[in-house]
mmCIF entry with sequence, helices, sheets and N, C-alpha, C, O atoms, coordinates in Angstrom:
data_MODEL
# 
_entry.id   MODEL 
# 
_entity.id                         1 
_entity.type                       polymer 
_entity.pdbx_number_of_molecules   1 
# 
_entity_poly.entity_id                      1 
_entity_poly.type                           'polypeptide(L)' 
_entity_poly.nstd_linkage                   no 
_entity_poly.nstd_monomer                   no 
_entity_poly.pdbx_seq_one_letter_code       MKRAIEVVLEPCPECGADPEDDHAAWCLYESEELDEVEEAN 
_entity_poly.pdbx_seq_one_letter_code_can   MKRAIEVVLEPCPECGADPEDDHAAWCLYESEELDEVEEAN 
_entity_poly.pdbx_strand_id                 A 
# 
loop_
_entity_poly_seq.entity_id 
_entity_poly_seq.num 
_entity_poly_seq.mon_id 
_entity_poly_seq.hetero 
1 1  MET n 
1 2  LYS n 
1 3  ARG n 
1 4  ALA n 
1 5  ILE n 
1 6  GLU n 
1 7  VAL n 
1 8  VAL n 
1 9  LEU n 
1 10 GLU n 
1 11 PRO n 
1 12 CYS n 
1 13 PRO n 
1 14 GLU n 
1 15 CYS n 
1 16 GLY n 
1 17 ALA n 
1 18 ASP n 
1 19 PRO n 
1 20 GLU n 
1 21 ASP n 
1 22 ASP n 
1 23 HIS n 
1 24 ALA n 
1 25 ALA n 
1 26 TRP n 
1 27 CYS n 
1 28 LEU n 
1 29 TYR n 
1 30 GLU n 
1 31 SER n 
1 32 GLU n 
1 33 GLU n 
1 34 LEU n 
1 35 ASP n 
1 36 GLU n 
1 37 VAL n 
1 38 GLU n 
1 39 GLU n 
1 40 ALA n 
1 41 ASN n 
# 
_struct_asym.id          A 
_struct_asym.entity_id   1 
# 
_struct_conf.conf_type_id            HELX_P 
_struct_conf.id                      HELX_P1 
_struct_conf.pdbx_PDB_helix_id       AA1 
_struct_conf.beg_label_comp_id       TYR 
_struct_conf.beg_label_asym_id       A 
_struct_conf.beg_label_seq_id        29 
_struct_conf.pdbx_beg_PDB_ins_code   ? 
_struct_conf.end_label_comp_id       ALA 
_struct_conf.end_label_asym_id       A 
_struct_conf.end_label_seq_id        40 
_struct_conf.pdbx_end_PDB_ins_code   ? 
_struct_conf.beg_auth_comp_id        TYR 
_struct_conf.beg_auth_asym_id        A 
_struct_conf.beg_auth_seq_id         29 
_struct_conf.end_auth_comp_id        ALA 
_struct_conf.end_auth_asym_id        A 
_struct_conf.end_auth_seq_id         40 
_struct_conf.pdbx_PDB_helix_class    1 
_struct_conf.details                 ? 
_struct_conf.pdbx_PDB_helix_length   12 
# 
_struct_conf_type.id          HELX_P 
_struct_conf_type.criteria    ? 
_struct_conf_type.reference   ? 
# 
loop_
_atom_site.group_PDB 
_atom_site.id 
_atom_site.type_symbol 
_atom_site.label_atom_id 
_atom_site.label_alt_id 
_atom_site.label_comp_id 
_atom_site.label_asym_id 
_atom_site.label_entity_id 
_atom_site.label_seq_id 
_atom_site.pdbx_PDB_ins_code 
_atom_site.Cartn_x 
_atom_site.Cartn_y 
_atom_site.Cartn_z 
_atom_site.occupancy 
_atom_site.B_iso_or_equiv 
_atom_site.pdbx_formal_charge 
_atom_site.auth_seq_id 
_atom_site.auth_comp_id 
_atom_site.auth_asym_id 
_atom_site.auth_atom_id 
_atom_site.pdbx_PDB_model_num 
ATOM 1   N N  . MET A 1 1  ? 105.876 66.363 119.166 1.00 0.00 ? 1  MET A N  1 
ATOM 2   C CA . MET A 1 1  ? 105.497 66.054 117.788 1.00 0.00 ? 1  MET A CA 1 
ATOM 3   C C  . MET A 1 1  ? 104.227 66.823 117.427 1.00 0.00 ? 1  MET A C  1 
ATOM 4   O O  . MET A 1 1  ? 103.255 66.820 118.183 1.00 0.00 ? 1  MET A O  1 
ATOM 5   N N  . LYS A 1 2  ? 104.243 67.465 116.294 1.00 0.00 ? 2  LYS A N  1 
ATOM 6   C CA . LYS A 1 2  ? 103.078 68.228 115.848 1.00 0.00 ? 2  LYS A CA 1 
ATOM 7   C C  . LYS A 1 2  ? 102.071 67.299 115.200 1.00 0.00 ? 2  LYS A C  1 
ATOM 8   O O  . LYS A 1 2  ? 102.424 66.329 114.528 1.00 0.00 ? 2  LYS A O  1 
ATOM 9   N N  . ARG A 1 3  ? 100.825 67.620 115.419 1.00 0.00 ? 3  ARG A N  1 
ATOM 10  C CA . ARG A 1 3  ? 99.758  66.855 114.770 1.00 0.00 ? 3  ARG A CA 1 
ATOM 11  C C  . ARG A 1 3  ? 99.190  67.694 113.641 1.00 0.00 ? 3  ARG A C  1 
ATOM 12  O O  . ARG A 1 3  ? 98.913  68.882 113.805 1.00 0.00 ? 3  ARG A O  1 
ATOM 13  N N  . ALA A 1 4  ? 99.027  67.070 112.520 1.00 0.00 ? 4  ALA A N  1 
ATOM 14  C CA . ALA A 1 4  ? 98.461  67.767 111.363 1.00 0.00 ? 4  ALA A CA 1 
ATOM 15  C C  . ALA A 1 4  ? 96.948  67.786 111.497 1.00 0.00 ? 4  ALA A C  1 
ATOM 16  O O  . ALA A 1 4  ? 96.324  66.778 111.827 1.00 0.00 ? 4  ALA A O  1 
ATOM 17  N N  . ILE A 1 5  ? 96.377  68.940 111.238 1.00 0.00 ? 5  ILE A N  1 
ATOM 18  C CA . ILE A 1 5  ? 94.928  69.068 111.247 1.00 0.00 ? 5  ILE A CA 1 
ATOM 19  C C  . ILE A 1 5  ? 94.469  69.009 109.799 1.00 0.00 ? 5  ILE A C  1 
ATOM 20  O O  . ILE A 1 5  ? 94.848  69.840 108.974 1.00 0.00 ? 5  ILE A O  1 
ATOM 21  N N  . GLU A 1 6  ? 93.659  68.024 109.513 1.00 0.00 ? 6  GLU A N  1 
ATOM 22  C CA . GLU A 1 6  ? 93.169  67.870 108.147 1.00 0.00 ? 6  GLU A CA 1 
ATOM 23  C C  . GLU A 1 6  ? 92.009  68.837 107.913 1.00 0.00 ? 6  GLU A C  1 
ATOM 24  O O  . GLU A 1 6  ? 91.004  68.799 108.622 1.00 0.00 ? 6  GLU A O  1 
ATOM 25  N N  . VAL A 1 7  ? 92.157  69.682 106.935 1.00 0.00 ? 7  VAL A N  1 
ATOM 26  C CA . VAL A 1 7  ? 91.115  70.642 106.588 1.00 0.00 ? 7  VAL A CA 1 
ATOM 27  C C  . VAL A 1 7  ? 90.411  70.133 105.340 1.00 0.00 ? 7  VAL A C  1 
ATOM 28  O O  . VAL A 1 7  ? 91.033  69.931 104.297 1.00 0.00 ? 7  VAL A O  1 
ATOM 29  N N  . VAL A 1 8  ? 89.129  69.934 105.460 1.00 0.00 ? 8  VAL A N  1 
ATOM 30  C CA . VAL A 1 8  ? 88.341  69.463 104.324 1.00 0.00 ? 8  VAL A CA 1 
ATOM 31  C C  . VAL A 1 8  ? 87.698  70.676 103.668 1.00 0.00 ? 8  VAL A C  1 
ATOM 32  O O  . VAL A 1 8  ? 86.880  71.365 104.278 1.00 0.00 ? 8  VAL A O  1 
ATOM 33  N N  . LEU A 1 9  ? 88.073  70.928 102.430 1.00 0.00 ? 9  LEU A N  1 
ATOM 34  C CA . LEU A 1 9  ? 87.519  72.062 101.700 1.00 0.00 ? 9  LEU A CA 1 
ATOM 35  C C  . LEU A 1 9  ? 86.340  71.585 100.872 1.00 0.00 ? 9  LEU A C  1 
ATOM 36  O O  . LEU A 1 9  ? 86.472  70.729 99.997  1.00 0.00 ? 9  LEU A O  1 
ATOM 37  N N  . GLU A 1 10 ? 85.192  72.158 101.167 1.00 0.00 ? 10 GLU A N  1 
ATOM 38  C CA . GLU A 1 10 ? 83.977  71.751 100.471 1.00 0.00 ? 10 GLU A CA 1 
ATOM 39  C C  . GLU A 1 10 ? 83.525  72.867 99.531  1.00 0.00 ? 10 GLU A C  1 
ATOM 40  O O  . GLU A 1 10 ? 83.795  74.041 99.784  1.00 0.00 ? 10 GLU A O  1 
ATOM 41  N N  . PRO A 1 11 ? 82.848  72.508 98.462  1.00 0.00 ? 11 PRO A N  1 
ATOM 42  C CA . PRO A 1 11 ? 82.334  73.532 97.554  1.00 0.00 ? 11 PRO A CA 1 
ATOM 43  C C  . PRO A 1 11 ? 81.244  74.355 98.236  1.00 0.00 ? 11 PRO A C  1 
ATOM 44  O O  . PRO A 1 11 ? 80.622  73.911 99.202  1.00 0.00 ? 11 PRO A O  1 
ATOM 45  N N  . CYS A 1 12 ? 81.029  75.539 97.725  1.00 0.00 ? 12 CYS A N  1 
ATOM 46  C CA . CYS A 1 12 ? 79.993  76.423 98.257  1.00 0.00 ? 12 CYS A CA 1 
ATOM 47  C C  . CYS A 1 12 ? 78.628  75.718 98.175  1.00 0.00 ? 12 CYS A C  1 
ATOM 48  O O  . CYS A 1 12 ? 78.274  75.183 97.124  1.00 0.00 ? 12 CYS A O  1 
ATOM 49  N N  . PRO A 1 13 ? 77.873  75.715 99.264  1.00 0.00 ? 13 PRO A N  1 
ATOM 50  C CA . PRO A 1 13 ? 76.565  75.051 99.229  1.00 0.00 ? 13 PRO A CA 1 
ATOM 51  C C  . PRO A 1 13 ? 75.540  75.775 98.358  1.00 0.00 ? 13 PRO A C  1 
ATOM 52  O O  . PRO A 1 13 ? 74.534  75.180 97.972  1.00 0.00 ? 13 PRO A O  1 
ATOM 53  N N  . GLU A 1 14 ? 75.776  77.035 98.045  1.00 0.00 ? 14 GLU A N  1 
ATOM 54  C CA . GLU A 1 14 ? 74.808  77.791 97.240  1.00 0.00 ? 14 GLU A CA 1 
ATOM 55  C C  . GLU A 1 14 ? 75.086  77.698 95.745  1.00 0.00 ? 14 GLU A C  1 
ATOM 56  O O  . GLU A 1 14 ? 74.178  77.416 94.963  1.00 0.00 ? 14 GLU A O  1 
ATOM 57  N N  . CYS A 1 15 ? 76.354  77.937 95.334  1.00 0.00 ? 15 CYS A N  1 
ATOM 58  C CA . CYS A 1 15 ? 76.631  77.966 93.892  1.00 0.00 ? 15 CYS A CA 1 
ATOM 59  C C  . CYS A 1 15 ? 77.531  76.816 93.436  1.00 0.00 ? 15 CYS A C  1 
ATOM 60  O O  . CYS A 1 15 ? 77.697  76.601 92.235  1.00 0.00 ? 15 CYS A O  1 
ATOM 61  N N  . GLY A 1 16 ? 78.109  76.080 94.383  1.00 0.00 ? 16 GLY A N  1 
ATOM 62  C CA . GLY A 1 16 ? 78.930  74.933 94.021  1.00 0.00 ? 16 GLY A CA 1 
ATOM 63  C C  . GLY A 1 16 ? 80.366  75.265 93.668  1.00 0.00 ? 16 GLY A C  1 
ATOM 64  O O  . GLY A 1 16 ? 81.087  74.399 93.173  1.00 0.00 ? 16 GLY A O  1 
ATOM 65  N N  . ALA A 1 17 ? 80.809  76.504 93.908  1.00 0.00 ? 17 ALA A N  1 
ATOM 66  C CA . ALA A 1 17 ? 82.177  76.908 93.583  1.00 0.00 ? 17 ALA A CA 1 
ATOM 67  C C  . ALA A 1 17 ? 83.169  76.230 94.521  1.00 0.00 ? 17 ALA A C  1 
ATOM 68  O O  . ALA A 1 17 ? 82.923  76.107 95.720  1.00 0.00 ? 17 ALA A O  1 
ATOM 69  N N  . ASP A 1 18 ? 84.277  75.800 93.965  1.00 0.00 ? 18 ASP A N  1 
ATOM 70  C CA . ASP A 1 18 ? 85.341  75.243 94.782  1.00 0.00 ? 18 ASP A CA 1 
ATOM 71  C C  . ASP A 1 18 ? 85.931  76.348 95.647  1.00 0.00 ? 18 ASP A C  1 
ATOM 72  O O  . ASP A 1 18 ? 85.854  77.519 95.276  1.00 0.00 ? 18 ASP A O  1 
ATOM 73  N N  . PRO A 1 19 ? 86.524  76.003 96.806  1.00 0.00 ? 19 PRO A N  1 
ATOM 74  C CA . PRO A 1 19 ? 87.079  77.029 97.699  1.00 0.00 ? 19 PRO A CA 1 
ATOM 75  C C  . PRO A 1 19 ? 88.118  77.932 97.048  1.00 0.00 ? 19 PRO A C  1 
ATOM 76  O O  . PRO A 1 19 ? 88.244  79.093 97.435  1.00 0.00 ? 19 PRO A O  1 
ATOM 77  N N  . GLU A 1 20 ? 88.866  77.426 96.066  1.00 0.00 ? 20 GLU A N  1 
ATOM 78  C CA . GLU A 1 20 ? 89.885  78.239 95.391  1.00 0.00 ? 20 GLU A CA 1 
ATOM 79  C C  . GLU A 1 20 ? 89.285  79.126 94.307  1.00 0.00 ? 20 GLU A C  1 
ATOM 80  O O  . GLU A 1 20 ? 89.926  80.080 93.865  1.00 0.00 ? 20 GLU A O  1 
ATOM 81  N N  . ASP A 1 21 ? 88.064  78.824 93.875  1.00 0.00 ? 21 ASP A N  1 
ATOM 82  C CA . ASP A 1 21 ? 87.439  79.548 92.770  1.00 0.00 ? 21 ASP A CA 1 
ATOM 83  C C  . ASP A 1 21 ? 86.558  80.683 93.279  1.00 0.00 ? 21 ASP A C  1 
ATOM 84  O O  . ASP A 1 21 ? 86.170  80.715 94.446  1.00 0.00 ? 21 ASP A O  1 
ATOM 85  N N  . ASP A 1 22 ? 86.251  81.614 92.374  1.00 0.00 ? 22 ASP A N  1 
ATOM 86  C CA . ASP A 1 22 ? 85.319  82.687 92.701  1.00 0.00 ? 22 ASP A CA 1 
ATOM 87  C C  . ASP A 1 22 ? 83.896  82.129 92.703  1.00 0.00 ? 22 ASP A C  1 
ATOM 88  O O  . ASP A 1 22 ? 83.576  81.197 91.965  1.00 0.00 ? 22 ASP A O  1 
ATOM 89  N N  . HIS A 1 23 ? 83.060  82.715 93.541  1.00 0.00 ? 23 HIS A N  1 
ATOM 90  C CA . HIS A 1 23 ? 81.659  82.315 93.568  1.00 0.00 ? 23 HIS A CA 1 
ATOM 91  C C  . HIS A 1 23 ? 80.951  82.902 92.359  1.00 0.00 ? 23 HIS A C  1 
ATOM 92  O O  . HIS A 1 23 ? 81.438  83.852 91.745  1.00 0.00 ? 23 HIS A O  1 
ATOM 93  N N  . ALA A 1 24 ? 79.806  82.337 92.019  1.00 0.00 ? 24 ALA A N  1 
ATOM 94  C CA . ALA A 1 24 ? 79.003  82.855 90.917  1.00 0.00 ? 24 ALA A CA 1 
ATOM 95  C C  . ALA A 1 24 ? 78.557  84.278 91.257  1.00 0.00 ? 24 ALA A C  1 
ATOM 96  O O  . ALA A 1 24 ? 78.440  84.624 92.433  1.00 0.00 ? 24 ALA A O  1 
ATOM 97  N N  . ALA A 1 25 ? 78.311  85.092 90.254  1.00 0.00 ? 25 ALA A N  1 
ATOM 98  C CA . ALA A 1 25 ? 77.931  86.483 90.449  1.00 0.00 ? 25 ALA A CA 1 
ATOM 99  C C  . ALA A 1 25 ? 76.658  86.602 91.299  1.00 0.00 ? 25 ALA A C  1 
ATOM 100 O O  . ALA A 1 25 ? 76.505  87.567 92.047  1.00 0.00 ? 25 ALA A O  1 
ATOM 101 N N  . TRP A 1 26 ? 75.761  85.645 91.193  1.00 0.00 ? 26 TRP A N  1 
ATOM 102 C CA . TRP A 1 26 ? 74.500  85.689 91.921  1.00 0.00 ? 26 TRP A CA 1 
ATOM 103 C C  . TRP A 1 26 ? 74.592  85.086 93.319  1.00 0.00 ? 26 TRP A C  1 
ATOM 104 O O  . TRP A 1 26 ? 73.642  85.172 94.096  1.00 0.00 ? 26 TRP A O  1 
ATOM 105 N N  . CYS A 1 27 ? 75.721  84.481 93.637  1.00 0.00 ? 27 CYS A N  1 
ATOM 106 C CA . CYS A 1 27 ? 75.868  83.782 94.916  1.00 0.00 ? 27 CYS A CA 1 
ATOM 107 C C  . CYS A 1 27 ? 76.019  84.778 96.069  1.00 0.00 ? 27 CYS A C  1 
ATOM 108 O O  . CYS A 1 27 ? 76.876  85.660 96.023  1.00 0.00 ? 27 CYS A O  1 
ATOM 109 N N  . LEU A 1 28 ? 75.203  84.639 97.078  1.00 0.00 ? 28 LEU A N  1 
ATOM 110 C CA . LEU A 1 28 ? 75.249  85.520 98.247  1.00 0.00 ? 28 LEU A CA 1 
ATOM 111 C C  . LEU A 1 28 ? 75.745  84.792 99.494  1.00 0.00 ? 28 LEU A C  1 
ATOM 112 O O  . LEU A 1 28 ? 75.671  85.333 100.597 1.00 0.00 ? 28 LEU A O  1 
ATOM 113 N N  . TYR A 1 29 ? 76.245  83.579 99.327  1.00 0.00 ? 29 TYR A N  1 
ATOM 114 C CA . TYR A 1 29 ? 76.637  82.779 100.482 1.00 0.00 ? 29 TYR A CA 1 
ATOM 115 C C  . TYR A 1 29 ? 77.665  83.483 101.359 1.00 0.00 ? 29 TYR A C  1 
ATOM 116 O O  . TYR A 1 29 ? 77.484  83.546 102.574 1.00 0.00 ? 29 TYR A O  1 
ATOM 117 N N  . GLU A 1 30 ? 78.734  84.010 100.781 1.00 0.00 ? 30 GLU A N  1 
ATOM 118 C CA . GLU A 1 30 ? 79.767  84.674 101.577 1.00 0.00 ? 30 GLU A CA 1 
ATOM 119 C C  . GLU A 1 30 ? 79.256  85.964 102.196 1.00 0.00 ? 30 GLU A C  1 
ATOM 120 O O  . GLU A 1 30 ? 79.619  86.276 103.329 1.00 0.00 ? 30 GLU A O  1 
ATOM 121 N N  . SER A 1 31 ? 78.430  86.720 101.496 1.00 0.00 ? 31 SER A N  1 
ATOM 122 C CA . SER A 1 31 ? 77.933  87.971 102.061 1.00 0.00 ? 31 SER A CA 1 
ATOM 123 C C  . SER A 1 31 ? 77.027  87.700 103.257 1.00 0.00 ? 31 SER A C  1 
ATOM 124 O O  . SER A 1 31 ? 77.050  88.462 104.224 1.00 0.00 ? 31 SER A O  1 
ATOM 125 N N  . GLU A 1 32 ? 76.234  86.637 103.214 1.00 0.00 ? 32 GLU A N  1 
ATOM 126 C CA . GLU A 1 32 ? 75.398  86.270 104.358 1.00 0.00 ? 32 GLU A CA 1 
ATOM 127 C C  . GLU A 1 32 ? 76.276  85.863 105.533 1.00 0.00 ? 32 GLU A C  1 
ATOM 128 O O  . GLU A 1 32 ? 75.995  86.222 106.676 1.00 0.00 ? 32 GLU A O  1 
ATOM 129 N N  . GLU A 1 33 ? 77.339  85.114 105.256 1.00 0.00 ? 33 GLU A N  1 
ATOM 130 C CA . GLU A 1 33 ? 78.249  84.667 106.296 1.00 0.00 ? 33 GLU A CA 1 
ATOM 131 C C  . GLU A 1 33 ? 78.918  85.877 106.950 1.00 0.00 ? 33 GLU A C  1 
ATOM 132 O O  . GLU A 1 33 ? 79.066  85.916 108.171 1.00 0.00 ? 33 GLU A O  1 
ATOM 133 N N  . LEU A 1 34 ? 79.323  86.863 106.147 1.00 0.00 ? 34 LEU A N  1 
ATOM 134 C CA . LEU A 1 34 ? 79.944  88.066 106.673 1.00 0.00 ? 34 LEU A CA 1 
ATOM 135 C C  . LEU A 1 34 ? 78.961  88.870 107.506 1.00 0.00 ? 34 LEU A C  1 
ATOM 136 O O  . LEU A 1 34 ? 79.345  89.436 108.529 1.00 0.00 ? 34 LEU A O  1 
ATOM 137 N N  . ASP A 1 35 ? 77.695  88.936 107.089 1.00 0.00 ? 35 ASP A N  1 
ATOM 138 C CA . ASP A 1 35 ? 76.677  89.651 107.844 1.00 0.00 ? 35 ASP A CA 1 
ATOM 139 C C  . ASP A 1 35 ? 76.498  89.038 109.236 1.00 0.00 ? 35 ASP A C  1 
ATOM 140 O O  . ASP A 1 35 ? 76.359  89.762 110.222 1.00 0.00 ? 35 ASP A O  1 
ATOM 141 N N  . GLU A 1 36 ? 76.503  87.706 109.316 1.00 0.00 ? 36 GLU A N  1 
ATOM 142 C CA . GLU A 1 36 ? 76.348  87.023 110.601 1.00 0.00 ? 36 GLU A CA 1 
ATOM 143 C C  . GLU A 1 36 ? 77.514  87.340 111.523 1.00 0.00 ? 36 GLU A C  1 
ATOM 144 O O  . GLU A 1 36 ? 77.319  87.539 112.722 1.00 0.00 ? 36 GLU A O  1 
ATOM 145 N N  . VAL A 1 37 ? 78.715  87.390 110.983 1.00 0.00 ? 37 VAL A N  1 
ATOM 146 C CA . VAL A 1 37 ? 79.887  87.701 111.785 1.00 0.00 ? 37 VAL A CA 1 
ATOM 147 C C  . VAL A 1 37 ? 79.810  89.138 112.299 1.00 0.00 ? 37 VAL A C  1 
ATOM 148 O O  . VAL A 1 37 ? 80.123  89.397 113.461 1.00 0.00 ? 37 VAL A O  1 
ATOM 149 N N  . GLU A 1 38 ? 79.396  90.072 111.443 1.00 0.00 ? 38 GLU A N  1 
ATOM 150 C CA . GLU A 1 38 ? 79.280  91.471 111.840 1.00 0.00 ? 38 GLU A CA 1 
ATOM 151 C C  . GLU A 1 38 ? 78.214  91.653 112.919 1.00 0.00 ? 38 GLU A C  1 
ATOM 152 O O  . GLU A 1 38 ? 78.395  92.454 113.836 1.00 0.00 ? 38 GLU A O  1 
ATOM 153 N N  . GLU A 1 39 ? 77.107  90.920 112.819 1.00 0.00 ? 39 GLU A N  1 
ATOM 154 C CA . GLU A 1 39 ? 76.037  91.022 113.813 1.00 0.00 ? 39 GLU A CA 1 
ATOM 155 C C  . GLU A 1 39 ? 76.486  90.489 115.165 1.00 0.00 ? 39 GLU A C  1 
ATOM 156 O O  . GLU A 1 39 ? 76.029  90.979 116.198 1.00 0.00 ? 39 GLU A O  1 
ATOM 157 N N  . ALA A 1 40 ? 77.367  89.501 115.181 1.00 0.00 ? 40 ALA A N  1 
ATOM 158 C CA . ALA A 1 40 ? 77.842  88.893 116.420 1.00 0.00 ? 40 ALA A CA 1 
ATOM 159 C C  . ALA A 1 40 ? 78.781  89.837 117.176 1.00 0.00 ? 40 ALA A C  1 
ATOM 160 O O  . ALA A 1 40 ? 78.931  89.716 118.392 1.00 0.00 ? 40 ALA A O  1 
ATOM 161 N N  . ASN A 1 41 ? 79.409  90.769 116.469 1.00 0.00 ? 41 ASN A N  1 
ATOM 162 C CA . ASN A 1 41 ? 80.375  91.685 117.128 1.00 0.00 ? 41 ASN A CA 1 
ATOM 163 C C  . ASN A 1 41 ? 79.688  92.865 117.735 1.00 0.00 ? 41 ASN A C  1 
ATOM 164 O O  . ASN A 1 41 ? 80.344  93.725 118.322 1.00 0.00 ? 41 ASN A O  1 
# 
């Protein structure tokens, strides 16, 4: 039997955008997150 994993989608902590929506033009939250991932590689 498969177990469902509940994914909780939270709004962006910087601009408040919902996960399905685009971030505000001034929001750098995703770019910072991408920078951290690139630095780890």
